[in-house]
Every structure is written in structure tokens, then in C-alpha cells.
NUKOL-252841 format. One record per residue (C-alpha): x, y, z; residue number from 1. Coordinates in steps of 0.2 Angstrom, whole numbers, plus 5000, padded with zeros to 4 digits. Example, Ala and Ser with C-alpha at 12.3 -4.5 7.8 and 13.67 -1.06 7.14 Angstrom:
<nodes>
> east, north, up, resi
> 5062, 4978, 5039, 1
> 5068, 4995, 5036, 2
</nodes>
This chain:
<nodes>
> east, north, up, resi
> 4625, 4826, 5119, 1
> 4620, 4842, 5110, 2
> 4601, 4838, 5112, 3
> 4604, 4835, 5131, 4
> 4613, 4851, 5132, 5
> 4599, 4861, 5123, 6
> 4586, 4852, 5135, 7
> 4596, 4857, 5150, 8
> 4597, 4875, 5144, 9
> 4578, 4876, 5141, 10
> 4575, 4869, 5159, 11
> 4586, 4882, 5166, 12
> 4578, 4896, 5157, 13
> 4561, 4889, 5161, 14
> 4565, 4888, 5180, 15
> 4573, 4905, 5180, 16
> 4558, 4913, 5172, 17
> 4547, 4905, 5185, 18
> 4558, 4911, 5199, 19
> 4558, 4928, 5192, 20
> 4540, 4930, 5190, 21
> 4537, 4925, 5209, 22
> 4546, 4939, 5216, 23
> 4537, 4951, 5205, 24
> 4520, 4946, 5211, 25
> 4526, 4947, 5229, 26
> 4534, 4964, 5227, 27
> 4518, 4970, 5219, 28
> 4506, 4964, 5232, 29
> 4515, 4970, 5248, 30
> 4527, 4984, 5248, 31
> 4534, 4981, 5266, 32
> 4539, 4963, 5261, 33
> 4554, 4969, 5253, 34
> 4565, 4961, 5266, 35
> 4557, 4944, 5262, 36
> 4562, 4946, 5244, 37
> 4581, 4944, 5248, 38
> 4577, 4929, 5258, 39
> 4567, 4922, 5244, 40
> 4582, 4926, 5233, 41
> 4593, 4916, 5245, 42
> 4581, 4902, 5243, 43
> 4582, 4903, 5224, 44
> 4597, 4891, 5224, 45
> 4584, 4878, 5224, 46
> 4581, 4877, 5206, 47
> 4599, 4875, 5203, 48
> 4599, 4860, 5214, 49
> 4586, 4853, 5203, 50
> 4597, 4858, 5188, 51
> 4612, 4850, 5196, 52
> 4605, 4833, 5195, 53
> 4603, 4833, 5176, 54
> 4609, 4848, 5167, 55
> 4624, 4856, 5177, 56
> 4635, 4841, 5172, 57
> 4629, 4843, 5154, 58
> 4631, 4862, 5154, 59
> 4648, 4862, 5161, 60
> 4656, 4850, 5148, 61
> 4649, 4859, 5133, 62
> 4655, 4876, 5140, 63
> 4672, 4869, 5146, 64
> 4674, 4857, 5131, 65
> 4675, 4873, 5120, 66
> 4689, 4879, 5132, 67
> 4696, 4862, 5133, 68
> 4701, 4860, 5115, 69
> 4707, 4878, 5116, 70
> 4722, 4873, 5127, 71
> 4725, 4859, 5114, 72
> 4722, 4870, 5100, 73
> 4736, 4883, 5105, 74
> 4750, 4871, 5101, 75
> 4742, 4867, 5084, 76
> 4738, 4886, 5082, 77
> 4756, 4890, 5087, 78
> 4762, 4878, 5073, 79
> 4751, 4886, 5061, 80
> 4753, 4903, 5068, 81
> 4771, 4904, 5060, 82
> 4765, 4903, 5042, 83
> 4750, 4915, 5046, 84
> 4762, 4930, 5048, 85
> 4772, 4924, 5034, 86
> 4756, 4923, 5023, 87
> 4755, 4942, 5022, 88
> 4774, 4943, 5019, 89
> 4774, 4929, 5007, 90
> 4766, 4938, 4992, 91
> 4782, 4945, 4987, 92
> 4791, 4928, 4990, 93
> 4779, 4917, 4979, 94
> 4794, 4911, 4969, 95
> 4802, 4900, 4982, 96
> 4786, 4889, 4985, 97
> 4785, 4883, 4967, 98
> 4803, 4879, 4967, 99
> 4802, 4869, 4982, 100
> 4786, 4860, 4980, 101
> 4787, 4855, 4962, 102
> 4800, 4860, 4949, 103
> 4789, 4853, 4934, 104
> 4772, 4860, 4936, 105
> 4775, 4879, 4939, 106
> 4791, 4879, 4928, 107
> 4782, 4871, 4913, 108
> 4767, 4882, 4916, 109
> 4778, 4897, 4913, 110
> 4788, 4890, 4898, 111
> 4783, 4895, 4881, 112
> 4775, 4884, 4868, 113
> 4785, 4883, 4851, 114
> 4778, 4878, 4834, 115
> 4790, 4874, 4820, 116
> 4783, 4876, 4803, 117
> 4788, 4865, 4789, 118
> 4805, 4870, 4782, 119
> 4805, 4858, 4768, 120
> 4797, 4866, 4752, 121
> 4783, 4856, 4743, 122
> 4790, 4842, 4732, 123
> 4806, 4839, 4742, 124
> 4799, 4830, 4757, 125
> 4808, 4814, 4752, 126
> 4825, 4822, 4751, 127
> 4835, 4814, 4766, 128
> 4847, 4829, 4768, 129
> 4833, 4842, 4768, 130
> 4822, 4831, 4780, 131
> 4836, 4830, 4792, 132
> 4837, 4849, 4794, 133
> 4819, 4850, 4799, 134
> 4821, 4835, 4811, 135
> 4836, 4843, 4818, 136
> 4828, 4859, 4823, 137
> 4814, 4849, 4832, 138
> 4827, 4839, 4841, 139
> 4837, 4854, 4847, 140
> 4822, 4863, 4853, 141
> 4816, 4848, 4863, 142
> 4833, 4846, 4870, 143
> 4835, 4864, 4875, 144
> 4822, 4862, 4889, 145
> 4817, 4880, 4886, 146
> 4799, 4876, 4879, 147
> 4784, 4867, 4887, 148
> 4780, 4858, 4871, 149
> 4787, 4858, 4853, 150
> 4775, 4855, 4840, 151
> 4777, 4852, 4821, 152
> 4765, 4864, 4811, 153
> 4760, 4861, 4793, 154
> 4768, 4872, 4780, 155
> 4763, 4890, 4782, 156
> 4751, 4899, 4771, 157
> 4757, 4906, 4755, 158
> 4749, 4923, 4761, 159
> 4763, 4925, 4774, 160
> 4780, 4930, 4767, 161
> 4796, 4924, 4776, 162
> 4799, 4941, 4783, 163
> 4781, 4945, 4788, 164
> 4782, 4944, 4807, 165
> 4764, 4950, 4810, 166
> 4757, 4937, 4798, 167
> 4766, 4923, 4807, 168
> 4762, 4930, 4824, 169
> 4743, 4930, 4820, 170
> 4744, 4912, 4814, 171
> 4753, 4907, 4829, 172
> 4741, 4916, 4841, 173
> 4726, 4907, 4833, 174
> 4735, 4890, 4836, 175
> 4739, 4895, 4854, 176
> 4758, 4896, 4852, 177
> 4770, 4908, 4861, 178
> 4784, 4907, 4848, 179
> 4785, 4901, 4830, 180
> 4800, 4896, 4820, 181
> 4798, 4898, 4801, 182
> 4811, 4896, 4787, 183
> 4816, 4890, 4770, 184
> 4828, 4877, 4764, 185
> 4834, 4877, 4746, 186
> 4844, 4864, 4738, 187
> 4858, 4871, 4727, 188
> 4870, 4863, 4715, 189
> 4885, 4863, 4728, 190
> 4875, 4862, 4744, 191
> 4860, 4868, 4754, 192
> 4854, 4886, 4759, 193
> 4845, 4888, 4775, 194
> 4836, 4903, 4782, 195
> 4826, 4903, 4798, 196
> 4817, 4915, 4809, 197
> 4811, 4914, 4827, 198
> 4796, 4925, 4830, 199
> 4788, 4930, 4847, 200
> 4769, 4929, 4845, 201
> 4764, 4941, 4858, 202
> 4777, 4954, 4852, 203
> 4774, 4951, 4834, 204
> 4792, 4952, 4832, 205
> 4807, 4941, 4826, 206
> 4819, 4938, 4841, 207
> 4831, 4928, 4831, 208
> 4837, 4926, 4813, 209
> 4850, 4915, 4805, 210
> 4856, 4910, 4788, 211
> 4868, 4898, 4782, 212
> 4875, 4891, 4765, 213
> 4882, 4873, 4767, 214
> 4893, 4869, 4753, 215
> 4892, 4850, 4754, 216
> 4881, 4836, 4748, 217
> 4885, 4825, 4762, 218
> 4870, 4821, 4773, 219
> 4880, 4820, 4790, 220
> 4889, 4836, 4786, 221
> 4873, 4845, 4783, 222
> 4865, 4838, 4799, 223
> 4880, 4845, 4809, 224
> 4878, 4862, 4801, 225
> 4859, 4862, 4805, 226
> 4863, 4857, 4823, 227
> 4875, 4872, 4825, 228
> 4862, 4884, 4817, 229
> 4847, 4878, 4827, 230
> 4857, 4878, 4844, 231
> 4863, 4896, 4840, 232
> 4846, 4902, 4836, 233
> 4836, 4893, 4850, 234
> 4848, 4895, 4864, 235
> 4855, 4911, 4859, 236
> 4873, 4905, 4860, 237
> 4885, 4893, 4852, 238
> 4883, 4875, 4858, 239
> 4898, 4864, 4860, 240
> 4902, 4845, 4857, 241
> 4916, 4833, 4858, 242
> 4928, 4825, 4845, 243
> 4941, 4812, 4848, 244
> 4957, 4812, 4838, 245
> 4970, 4798, 4838, 246
> 4987, 4805, 4838, 247
> 4999, 4792, 4845, 248
> 5015, 4803, 4846, 249
> 5016, 4816, 4860, 250
> 5025, 4828, 4849, 251
> 5011, 4828, 4837, 252
> 5002, 4845, 4837, 253
> 4984, 4847, 4833, 254
> 4979, 4862, 4823, 255
> 4960, 4865, 4822, 256
> 4954, 4880, 4811, 257
> 4971, 4887, 4811, 258
> 4972, 4887, 4830, 259
> 4983, 4875, 4840, 260
> 4974, 4866, 4854, 261
> 4984, 4860, 4869, 262
> 4985, 4841, 4873, 263
> 4984, 4833, 4889, 264
> 4996, 4819, 4885, 265
> 4982, 4806, 4883, 266
> 4979, 4796, 4867, 267
> 4966, 4796, 4860, 268
> 4963, 4815, 4864, 269
> 4946, 4822, 4867, 270
> 4943, 4840, 4862, 271
> 4928, 4851, 4866, 272
> 4923, 4861, 4850, 273
> 4908, 4871, 4844, 274
> 4895, 4861, 4834, 275
> 4899, 4861, 4816, 276
> 4912, 4857, 4803, 277
> 4930, 4861, 4807, 278
> 4947, 4859, 4797, 279
> 4960, 4849, 4806, 280
> 4979, 4846, 4802, 281
> 4992, 4838, 4813, 282
> 5010, 4844, 4813, 283
> 5027, 4837, 4819, 284
> 5040, 4850, 4819, 285
> 5039, 4859, 4802, 286
> 5030, 4844, 4794, 287
> 5011, 4844, 4793, 288
> 4998, 4833, 4786, 289
> 4984, 4838, 4774, 290
> 4968, 4846, 4781, 291
> 4953, 4835, 4785, 292
> 4936, 4839, 4789, 293
> 4930, 4836, 4807, 294
> 4912, 4834, 4811, 295
> 4906, 4839, 4829, 296
> 4888, 4835, 4834, 297
> 4878, 4835, 4850, 298
> 4880, 4816, 4851, 299
> 4894, 4810, 4862, 300
> 4908, 4802, 4851, 301
> 4912, 4783, 4855, 302
> 4927, 4782, 4844, 303
> 4940, 4793, 4835, 304
> 4934, 4804, 4821, 305
> 4952, 4806, 4814, 306
> 4968, 4795, 4815, 307
> 4985, 4803, 4813, 308
> 5001, 4793, 4809, 309
> 5019, 4796, 4805, 310
> 5026, 4785, 4792, 311
> 5044, 4780, 4788, 312
> 5048, 4793, 4775, 313
> 5043, 4807, 4788, 314
> 5026, 4811, 4781, 315
> 5011, 4813, 4792, 316
> 4994, 4806, 4786, 317
> 4977, 4810, 4793, 318
> 4964, 4798, 4790, 319
> 4946, 4794, 4794, 320
> 4942, 4777, 4802, 321
> 4932, 4772, 4787, 322
> 4946, 4776, 4776, 323
> 4959, 4767, 4786, 324
> 4955, 4749, 4783, 325
> 4963, 4739, 4790, 326
> 4968, 4749, 4805, 327
> 4984, 4758, 4803, 328
> 5000, 4753, 4812, 329
> 5008, 4764, 4825, 330
> 5018, 4779, 4820, 331
> 5037, 4778, 4816, 332
> 5047, 4786, 4830, 333
> 5052, 4804, 4826, 334
> 5070, 4800, 4830, 335
> 5071, 4787, 4817, 336
> 5063, 4798, 4804, 337
> 5075, 4812, 4808, 338
> 5090, 4800, 4806, 339
> 5085, 4794, 4789, 340
> 5078, 4810, 4784, 341
> 5094, 4819, 4779, 342
> 5103, 4804, 4772, 343
> 5091, 4799, 4759, 344
> 5088, 4816, 4752, 345
> 5107, 4820, 4753, 346
> 5112, 4804, 4744, 347
> 5099, 4806, 4731, 348
> 5105, 4824, 4728, 349
> 5123, 4818, 4727, 350
> 5119, 4805, 4714, 351
> 5109, 4818, 4704, 352
> 5125, 4829, 4704, 353
> 5135, 4814, 4698, 354
> 5123, 4812, 4683, 355
> 5124, 4830, 4679, 356
> 5143, 4829, 4679, 357
> 5142, 4814, 4668, 358
> 5131, 4823, 4656, 359
> 5143, 4838, 4655, 360
> 5158, 4826, 4653, 361
> 5149, 4818, 4638, 362
> 5146, 4835, 4630, 363
> 5165, 4840, 4632, 364
> 5170, 4824, 4625, 365
> 5159, 4826, 4609, 366
> 5165, 4844, 4608, 367
> 5183, 4839, 4609, 368
> 5181, 4826, 4595, 369
> 5173, 4838, 4583, 370
> 5187, 4851, 4586, 371
> 5200, 4838, 4582, 372
> 5190, 4832, 4566, 373
> 5190, 4850, 4560, 374
> 5208, 4852, 4562, 375
> 5212, 4836, 4553, 376
> 5201, 4840, 4539, 377
> 5209, 4857, 4536, 378
> 5226, 4848, 4538, 379
> 5222, 4837, 4523, 380
> 5216, 4851, 4513, 381
> 5232, 4861, 4515, 382
> 5243, 4846, 4509, 383
> 5248, 4841, 4526, 384
> 5251, 4858, 4534, 385
> 5243, 4865, 4549, 386
> 5239, 4883, 4549, 387
> 5240, 4894, 4564, 388
> 5221, 4893, 4567, 389
> 5222, 4874, 4566, 390
> 5235, 4874, 4581, 391
> 5222, 4884, 4592, 392
> 5208, 4871, 4587, 393
> 5219, 4857, 4592, 394
> 5223, 4865, 4609, 395
> 5205, 4867, 4612, 396
> 5201, 4849, 4608, 397
> 5214, 4843, 4620, 398
> 5207, 4854, 4634, 399
> 5189, 4848, 4631, 400
> 5195, 4830, 4631, 401
> 5204, 4833, 4648, 402
> 5188, 4841, 4655, 403
> 5177, 4827, 4649, 404
> 5189, 4814, 4657, 405
> 5188, 4823, 4674, 406
> 5169, 4825, 4673, 407
> 5168, 4806, 4669, 408
> 5177, 4802, 4685, 409
> 5168, 4814, 4696, 410
> 5151, 4808, 4689, 411
> 5155, 4790, 4693, 412
> 5161, 4794, 4711, 413
> 5146, 4805, 4715, 414
> 5134, 4793, 4708, 415
> 5140, 4778, 4718, 416
> 5142, 4789, 4734, 417
> 5125, 4796, 4732, 418
> 5116, 4779, 4730, 419
> 5126, 4772, 4745, 420
> 5121, 4786, 4757, 421
> 5103, 4786, 4751, 422
> 5099, 4768, 4753, 423
> 5113, 4760, 4764, 424
> 5111, 4772, 4779, 425
</nodes>
């Protein structure tokens, strides 16, 4: 079709050129024949007749097909015309498109890349406690979703001191990192010392610094401390985890780090706490258990970390599941504990008082006998005559003997009554 159209156009131009040349020759030869020229111009439609047979149909389609798609194009242009005005207005609104089209590609492209240098000093790579600290920082950084990638970088050069931000920023820039995390872990006799710094490579400046002394040799406890430290440094805020405590009496109060936490009435009870190691005790009234350590990590707990029980004597025990084997029985009801709580101590106190009275009675009895013996000895020395002083001694001996007999009776009654109250009720 394009070749036919071109041929038709060439024929028209050729015929038009021939028709145009004829009037010029006629006009030049005869001046008065100007009237005939319009007649010849009226006869000029003849060449279009020859063109109608072939090219006119071909000419009209190419000219009008260009207009024909134009009515079809307006709907398409009308649909695309809406974004066109928005295109100049969209430059300030370039943020919505990436959020709508793909959350991953544009978002990750803007996220920084973090490199974590080895935190374990040379020669201690096989220490599981120190290795867990390093692995924990990597896991927390990956789980934070703040970085495009998190890379483990070999131990830093000895030329860079731990506080030399410019040196580490230069090394991080050579490794195409946006941020670097450097630090030291030192093992002490009573635990582990950790010091870490987060450095912005572009700014050559530390944007975070944390230090912690963990006074424990337990691997799990050290890992929990490392999680809390890493989360605070990388996320800029304290992260929280969950802990489950089995306290089977509703009147049991849970005190964590000297703060009383409310209970929902369920058992076991789930508490939301900051990551790390906490001190816990359980109270019923004025009675309290011994404090226990509670480890709170990022992992969701599947079973209770501590078990609280009230035993027959009214004591409250707080145990770890691994220490409570077999599983402890249910707690004794508080009403039963309170009923037996005053009888036994009171009975034992009464029995103790009886024993004390008996001891005093024995002393008075011995004292009475000694006084009587002294009076009799002086009586024999004076040829069967009591002196005035001997009469006083005999009177004191009789009083001591009476006191001893009374105390004997009181002691016996108190001892029997105390034992009955303590063990029979």
C-alpha cells in the first residue's frame, strides 16, 4: 500500500505539472485567449478522472487513515492523558510509586549495608560464650530489617584503635559498607566484658556505643545479655520479649526487679519484659520466696521459665523446670496454711516455755537443798543448836523448794499443752 500511494502521488504531480505547462504556453502565444484559459481550467478536471481510477482511492485512505486512527487514539490518549499532567506534578510525589509497585527493590536500595567486624579476640574463637555474643549481634542485625545486607568482616587491622572512628570509616568505605560495628569482648574471672560501637561510614562518626559487664559464666545468660545490648544499639531502643511463670494460686503476686506486675488471672501467666536477665520473687501476703533469675530472650517461650508453689508449712518455693524433677504438686491452699500457721508456732512456743520453767524449777530445787545442807552442817557444829542466821537459811531453803515444785508443775503442763497444740491441730 505505501508503494501504491507513492506511485499515485507521483502520477498526480506529473499530470499537474503537464497541465500547468499547457496554460503557460497558451498564455504566452496569444494574449486575447485569456478567456479560453479559464475554460481550459474547467477542462482540467480530466486528469483527476484518470487519477480517480487508480490513485484517488489510494490517496484518500492514506490521508484519512491517519485521521481514522486519530478518533481511535483519543480514547487511548484520553486514558494516557491523565498521567501526562500528573507526570510534571509527580516529581515531588515520587515516593508513593515505589511503595505501591514494589516494597522490596526501592526499599532495599535505600537501606544501608552493615559490616560486623570480629568481636572475639584472637585465640578465643573456640569459646562458646564469646562466639555466641558475636553470632547474636549478627542475628539481631538481620532480624531488625534495617539493613540491606549484614556481612561478617574479618578482624579489624591493628592500626585502628577501638575509638578511632575515622580509621574504621575509611576501612568500611573501601569495603563499600554504609555502617560498621566494631567492638571487643574480654573474658574475666567472674564473667564477660563487652564494648561495641556503631560507626556511620559516610559521616566518619560513631552513632551508637554500648558497654556491658556480664557477671556470669552461664552461656545462656551471656547470650540473653548480648541480645539486649545488640537490640538497644542497633534499633536505638530496648526490645521486649516474653516470659512464662507458673504461679498456680490467684493470690500469688509476682515481683520482677522490685516491681509488682499485674496478673490476668490465667495460669501459667505470660509477662512482656525487656530483653535481659531479671530478678523475680513471688509473694503471698507477707511471705515471699527467694529471688530467682529470669532470662528473657527474643525467642518466644514454649514452657514456663519458673514455677511457684506454696507448701504445707506456708513457705513459697520458686523453682526452674530443670530443678523441679519430678514436676511439683499443686500448691497448698492458703486457708489451710493460715489455719495451721498459728497453731504450730504457738504450740512449739508453749512447749519451749514449759522447758524453760522446768529448768528454773530444777535450779530452785538444787538451791533449796544446798541451803538446807548448810544449815544442818552449822547445826552439827554448834552441838545441836541453830543460830539466828541458820533460821533464815532454813526459811530460804523452804521457799526455794516451794518455787521449784510450782515450776515443775507449770513446766509439765506447758510442755504437754504445747506439743498437743503444735501437732494435734
